[in-house]
N, C-alpha and C positions, 0 to 999 in steps of 0.2 A: 420779671419772673426770675427768682433766685434759683441757685443750684438745688436748694432744699425743696423748692416747689417742683422742680423737674423730677427729683427722686420720689416725691410724694405722688406725682402724676403717674410715674412708672409703677410704683407700688399699688396705687389704686387701680390701674389698668390690669395688673396681674391678679389682684383680688377679684375684680369684676369678671374677668375671663374664667378664672378658676371657679368662682361661685356659680357662674352660668353652666359650666361643665358638670359640676357636682349636682346641681339641681336638675339639669337635663338628663343626666345618666340615671339618677334616682327615679325621676318621673318615668323614664322609659322602662326601667326595670320593674317598677311597681305596676306599670300598666301593661306589661308583656302579655298577660293572659287576655286582657280586653282586646289588645291588638289582634291576637290570634282569632278571637271570636268575631271581631269586625271583619276580618279578611274572609271569613267563611260566608259572609253575606254579600259579597261582591256581585254586582250585576253589570250588564253592558251599558246601562243608562249613564250618560255623562253627568247628569245632575246628581244621581246617587253616588257616583264616584267622587264628585265635588264634595258632597257631604262627608264621605269617608275621609278624604284628604284633610278637610277642615277639622273633623273630629279627632283624627290621629295627631295632627299638629297642635291642636289645642291641648291634648293630653301630654305630649312630650316637649312642646314648646320649641320645636326646631323644624323649620321647613326643609333645611338641608338634610337632616336625618330622615325625614319622610321621603324625600325624593330619591335619596340614596337607596332606601328600602325598596322603593318602587322600581328602580333600575334592576335591583336584585330579583324582585318578583317577576318582572318581565323576562329577565334572562333565564330564570328557573322554570318559566312556562306557567307560573301560578296566575299571572295576570296578562291580559292582552294589551296591545299598544293603545287601543281605544279606551279601555278601562283606566289605563295609566294616565291618559290625558286629563280626564276629569279629576283624578286624585291629585295630580300636580297643581291644577288650578285651585283646588280647595286648600292645598298646603300653602300656596302663596298668600291666601287671605288669613289662614289660621295663625301665621307667625306675627301678624300685626298686634295680637293680644299682648305680646311681650312689651311692645312699645307703650301700651296703656298702663301696664304694671309699673314700668320704669318711670312713667310720667309723674307718678306720685311723689317723686323726689323734688319736683318743682312746685309743690303745694305751698302757697303763701298764706299768712294770716294766723290768728290765734284761735283759741276756743277749741271746739270739737274738731276743727280742721287739722289742728296740730297733731292729733292722734293718728291721722292718716299719712303723716310723713314717715318715710322709712326710718329716720333717725329716732322716731318715737317707738315704733313697734318691732323693728328688726332685732334689738337686743332681747326682747321677750321671745321672739321666734328662735333665736340662736340658743337661748337657755332651754326652751322646751325641746328643741332638736337634740341638744347634747344629752338631756335626760333620757330621751327615747333611745338614743344610740348606745348609751352606757348601761342603762338599767333594764332594757327590754330584750328578751330573748327571741320574741316574735320577729321574723324577718321583715314582714310588711310594715310593722311599726318602726323598725330601724330605718327602712326606706323613707318613711314619712319624716323621720328625724333628719335624714340627709337632705330631704327637700327643704325643710325649714332652715337648716344650717347653710345650705347652698344659697338660698334666697337672701339670708342675712349677710353672708359674705359678699354676694353680688352687690347688694345695696350699700354695704360699707365701702366697697370699691368705688361705687358711683359717687358717694359723698366725698371720698378722698379726691377723686378726679375733679369734681366740680369745685371743691375748695382750693385745690392747687392751681387751677386756671383762673380763679376769680380775679387775680391782678391783671390778667391779659386785657380786660376791658379798657384799661388805661394805656395799653400799648399801641402806638400808631403802626408799628411794624405788623403786629398781629391783625389789626384791622385792614391793613393794606393787602395782606395775603388773602383774607376772607373776601375782600372785594373782587379779587381775581377769580375766586371760586364761583362768583355770581355769573360768570360766563358759562352758559349752559353746557357747552362741549367739555370745558375743563372740569366743571363740577361733576358731570357724569363720569368722566374718566377717573377722577379722584375717588368717588364713591364706589366705582366698580373695582378698582385696583385694591383699595383698602379692604373691602369686604372679601375679595378673592384671597387676600393674604391671610386674614383671620378665619375665613371660611364660616362665617356666621353673620347673616344680615341682622339678626336680633342684637348681637353684641355690637355690631357696627352702628346700628341705630341708637343703642344705649349710649355709646361713646359720644355720638353727635348730640344727644340730649344733655349729656353732662357738659359739653362745651357750650350748649345754648344758654346755660345758666350764667354765663358771663354777661349776657345781655347785648352782645355785639354781633350775633349771627342773625342775619335777616332771612325773611322768607325766600327771597330771590337767591340767597346762597344755599339754603337748606334744600330747596326743591330739587335742583339738579343732582345734588349729592344723594338724596333719597332715591331718585330714579336710578342712579348708578349702583346704589346698594342692592337694588332688586336684580340687576344684571349680574353683579358680582357673586350673589348667592348661588348662581348656577354652576359655579366652578366645582363644588363638591360632587354634584351629580355627573358632571363631565369627566372628572377624574375617575369616579367609580365605574364609568362605562368603558374605560380603557381595557381592552382584552375581552370584553363581553361580546355576546351575540349581537346580530344586527338589530333586532327589535329592542334590545336594551340600549344600544347606542341611539336609536331613534327616540326612545323615551327621554333620554337626557337632552337630545336636541329639541324636542317639543318644549321642555322646560326653558331652554335657552331662547327659542324663538318666541315663546309666549312673552317673556320679559323684555326682549328686544322690541317686539311689536307693541307692547304696552308703553315702552319708553318713547317710541316714535309717535304713536297715536295720542296718548294722553299728554306726554311732554310737549309734542309738537302742537297739539290743540291748545294747550295752556298758553304757550308763548304766542301763538297766532291770535287768540282772543285777547290776550293782554296787550297786544300791539294796538288794538282798536279800543279796548275798554280797560281803563286803569283799575285794577283790583283793589288798589288803595290798602295794601296790607299794612299792619303795624310795623313800626321801625325794626323791632326785634322779634324773633320767634322764641318760644319757650318750650319745655318738654311736652306740654299738652298740645301745642301747635304742631310739633313734629309728629306726635301720635296721630293727630287728625289728618295731616297731609299724607302720612304713610298709609293710613287706612283708606282715605278717599281715593288715592292713586290706585290702590288695588281694586276697590269696588268698581271704579269707572272702567278699568282694564277688563274686569270680568264681564261687565255688561256688554262690552263691544266684542270681546274675544271668545267668550264661551259659545255663542252661536257659530263661531268660525272654527270650532275645534277640529272638524274634519279637514279643513284647509291646512291647519298646523301639522296634522298627521301626514297629509299628502306631501307637504314641504319636507318633512323629515324623511319620508320614503324616497323622495327625489334625491335628497342629500346622501342617503345610504341605500342605494338601489340593490335589488336582487339581480345577480348575474344569471345567465341562462342555465348554467350547470350547478348553481348554488342551491343547496337545500338547507334551510334554516334549522339548526339544532339548538337545543337548550340543555344546559347542564342540569343533571338530576338534582344536585344540591349546590346552592349558590353561596360562595364564600362571603358575599356582601351581607348576607342575612345573619352572620355570626355576631354582628354588632347588636342584634336584638335576639337574644337567646331563645325567648319563648316562641318567636316566629320561626327561628331555625329548627327548633324541636318539632314544631308542627309540620314543617317541610319534610323533616326526617321521617315523621310518622307516616306521611302520605307515601313516601318511597318504600317504607317498610311494609305498608299495606300491599303494595304491588308485589313485593318480594314474597310475602306470605301467600298471596293468592297463586303466584307462580309455583311455589313449592308444593302446595296442596294439589294443584292441577297436575304437576309432574308425578307426584306419588300415585294419584289415581290412574294416570295414563300408564304408569309402570305396571300396576295391577292388571290392567286390561291385556298387557302383553303375555300374561301367564297363560291365557287361553287362546291368544291369537298373535303369536310372535311374528314380527317383521323386522328386518334390518333397518328399514326406514324409521320405524317406531323407536328402535334402540338409539339411533343417532339423534332423534328428536329429544329423547330423555337426557342424553349427554349434553346436548346443546343447551337445554333448559338448566341443567346443573351448572354449566359454565356461567350462564347468565346470573344464576342465584349467587354463585361465588363472587362475581363482580359486584353485585348488589351489596353483599356483606362487606367486601373490601372498601367500597366507596362509603357506605353508611358507617362502618366502624371507624374509619379515619375521620369522617365528618363529626360523628358523635364525640370522639376524643377531643376534637378541636372545640366543640361546644363546651365540654366539661372544663376546659381551661379558662372559660369566661367567668365573669362574676355572676353566679347563678343563685336563685332562691333555693331553699332547701327542697321544695317540691320539684323544681326543675331538675336539680341535681339527681334526685331520686328517680325521676322519669328517664333521664339519660342512661342511668345505670341499668334500669330494667329493659330499656330498648336494646341495649347492647346484648343482654342475655337473650332476649326474644329473637333477635336476628340470628344469633348463634344457633338457637334451636331450629329455626326454619331452614337454615343452611344444612344442618344435620339431617333434616327430613328429606331434603333433595338428594343428599348422599345416599340415604336408604332407598330412594327411588331408583338410583343407578344400580344399587345392590340387587333390588328385586327384579329390575330389568335384566340384570346379569343372570339371575336364577332362571328367568324365562328363556334367555338365550341358551343357557347350558342344557335345559330340558329339550329345547328344539333341536340343538345340534346332536344330542345323544338319542333323540327320538324316544324319550321316556315320558311317562305320565303317571300321576298319582292314581291310586285305586279310587274307586267310587266313594268308599268310606272316608278315606283321607281327604278327597276333594270336597265332600260335603262339610267336613269339619273345618277345613281351611276357609270355605265360603262363609261360614258363620263368623269366623274371626275377622275376615276381610270386611264384612258388613259392619262389624263393631268398630273397626279401625277407620273406615270411611266416615262413620258418624262422629267419632271423636275428632277427626280432622276438621270436619265442618264446624263442630262446636268450638274448637280452638281458634279456627280462622275467624268465625263470627264474633267470638269474644274479643279478639284483638281488633279486627278491622271495624267492627260496629260498636265497640265499647259496650258489648252486651254482657253485663255482669252475671245475669242469670245463666247464660250459656257457659260462662266460665265455671260456675258452681256445679254444672253437670259433668264436667270433664273428669274430676277425680274419682267419683264412684264408677264411671264407665272404664277408667283406666284400671281400677281394681278388678273389674270383671274380665278385662282383656288379659291381665296377669293370670287370672284363674283359668281362662281358656287356654293360654299358652301352656300352663302346667298340665292340664288335662289332656291336651292333644299329644304332648310329648309322652305322657304315660300310656295313652292308647297306642301310640306308634310302637313303643317298646313291646307291648303285648302282641301286636301284629308281627313284629320281628320274631318273637318267640314262637309264634304259630306258623311262621314261614310264609305269611301273607304279604310280606314287603321285603325289598332288598335293602342291604346296608347302604348302597349307593344312593337310592332314593331317600333313605333316611337322613343322610347328610344334607341333601337338597331341601327336604322338608324342614329340618332343624334350622338351616340358614334362613329360610323364608319366614317362619313364624317368629324367629328371634328378631329379624328386621322389623316385622310388623309390631312386635311388642315394644321395641325401642322407639318406634314412631309414636306409639301411645305415650311413652315416657316423656318425649319431647313436647307432645301436646299438653301433658300435665304441667310441665314447666312453664309453657306459654300462658296457660290459664292461671297458674299461680302468680305470675308476674302481673297479669291484668288485675287480679284481685288485690295485689299489693299496691298497684298504682291507684286503684280506687280507694283504698284505705291506707293512707301514708304510714300510719303508725302500726300497721299489722305486720307481724312476723309470720311469714307463710309456714315455716317449719313448725312453729308452735301451733298454728291454726290447724294444720293437717293432723298433727299428733292428737290435738284435742278432739276433732270431729271423729277420729277413728277409735280413740280410746274410750270416749264417753258414750253414753246412750243418746246418740243424736238421731232423733226420729226421722228428720227430713233426709239426712244422708243415707240412713238405713233403707228408707223407702225407695230412694233413687237407685241404690245399689241392687236391691231385690228386684226392682222393676227391670233393670238392664240384664240381670241374671236370667230372668224369665224370658226376656226378649231374645237374648242371644244364647239359646240353649243348644248344646250339641245333640246330634241325632243319637238315638239309642244304639248301644253296642250289643253285639251278639254274645260276647264272652266277657265276663267280669275279670279284669286284670288283677 
């Protein structure tokens, strides 16, 4: 093997690993939405979890990425340890597909078989990928182009590696080293360490397949290395669990214990049976043979270990036990999910839903204090406002981190709108404190609104409570119909605000109200009106997220300026529903 061959081998390895990263990242990015939808269908059934792990890994072609995500999900409280166990098992099998794709590099023969060799179709994929990347503005098509280019680069690296090591089949030293790897313990250690270093069992298996094209790697050399590769792939999940909660560390350990148990059961069983029955393998293994061994190993492991999933969980629980005083907590938003932005956005939405519901509940509780003030109620409102502030700080920081990732146009748009929405809900909780403060002031000064003023405020409060519910439902339930009802109701609340102020001035002129109470009333209805404004902002963001190309400002101007029958009907309906009581004197 010449120095030129060594350089070619290193260059091929670099292209192979880079191509696998490009292809994997593009697959993960393009599949982000599907991953989010799949997560929503999680069940506690181990087999369903297995299918989930299998499906996700088939999509993104990386069991390491899947298990790292699982650790993040468990730590964030999105997934239980039992659910994670099934997903991890599915991920172990899903990654074997890469070995089958890479095995096409070993196709021999002419005719139609020649077309299935990477050297035949990879250039076409690369050309098609570059066309999509350079001349398509659609983000999804660009991602498909990256997948094509990544696969072509990966296969080019595979070809370079196999070509550079071709001369090794004549090297006695190389054959001597491989003979040592036939020792099961040494072979497992080599497979484990090498895979741990590059943190990808798919890449490790691919490199082994490239070396197998020399024709000097035997089945007895490849089998222990493949077993070790399955243990080495656990390193990524173990690293990701550092600093995580106890259940997240347990999920990583389940992955490790599964592969160690598979190595002992399947590997030990193989060598035990082989001691009595000679399997009579061919002299050399090829890429197809490696793909077969890789897959059969995983299938046999699943047959024996899937029924024992509860035992693996118990072993992980024993390794990371709960202390008497320990209460397991999970982070609201998991840093490990940032590698998959669509999933991180979905986690953000769930936390934002909790924040929205808390803000609305706090505002309604503050309104109740107007007629029944207590210091305990005031403290509860302040505590809820502090909690909403923490939600906004945590969510805002996390969403900014997501925005720094490589996002699709749709995801980038959604992150921006979520930032606006959480800001509006935080302001609603601020208004809750203001309204509670108004109730406290009235209680301490022992003053109350006149019957006329109280009836008018009650009408406005009812309208505000409805708009709060509509904005919350529009956001939390993705209810676009509820979102469209908010703007006409907000216009009615603006109308009520103006009319109540006008009536109050008239009462002042007649001496029916004091200036002091006038200031209190003015503060109260201004807070209520601003709450409605924030609800309008939330609903507008929901509408924009539903229609990516929609400009909300233009939309609102259009429906208000044109003869929009539906909008007018809703506006008139709310105006009739929230009508102020008749007044005695026209101001």
